[in-house]
N, C-alpha and C positions, 0 to 999 in steps of 0.2 A: 504494500500500500504506500503510495507516495506520501511524503511529508507535506503537511499543509493542504491547500486547496488543490483539487484535481478536476479534470474533465474526462469524460469517457469518449474514446474514439471508436465508433462502430466499425467492425470488420466484417465484410460480406453482407448478404441480404438479411440475415437474422439480426434484429436489433438487440437481442440479448447477448450476442457475442461481441464484446467490446473490451478494450484495454484502457486502463486508467493511466493518464499521464499528468504530471504536475502542471499547474497553470503558470508557475513562475519561470518556465523555460523561455529563453529568448525566441522571438517569432521565427527566425530562420531555422533554429534547431528544432522547434516544434513542427514546422512544415516538413523538414527532412525526416524526422522520426515518424511522423504520420504517413508519409509516402512509403517509407521502408516497411512499416508494419502492414500497410494495405497491400503492398507488393508481395509480401511473404505471409499473407493470411492463411494460406493452406498448410503452413507448418504448425499451427496451433491446434491442440486437441482440447475440445470443450467438454469432453466426457471420457470416461475410461474405455467406452466402447470404440472410440475413435483412435485409440492407441493400438493399432494393429501390430502384431509381433511381440507385444509385451504380455507376459504371463499374468493373468488376473490375480494370482497369488501374490505378486509383487505389488500391484496397485491397490489391493484390498487388504483390510486388516480385520481381525476377529478378536473379541475379548473372551477369554476363557473364564467365565464366572459360573459358579455352581448355581443352578436354578433354584435350589432350596435356600440359598443364602438370603438373609433379610438386610435391609438398609440399616446402616449405622450412622447416627448423627453424632458428630464430635462436638465437644464443648467449644464455645466461642473463645477465641484468644484475642486479647487486647494488643494492639500495636502501640509502641511508645512514640 
């Protein structure tokens, strides 16, 4: 996530596929970055299913929790 304010640069036809870039960039750098990102939009994977050749075991995780276990609430700790 960029520091400070940012804008979303849409990549492709789907408006949900966008990259966040900082608004503090100089105008020339922003235009070059935007052009580079749009030119290489096909390199981005927006979901695990789009990462062909990558084993799902690498991209997914699983928590090994006993289904019989109950939630434990810890006491509140004060910060100094």
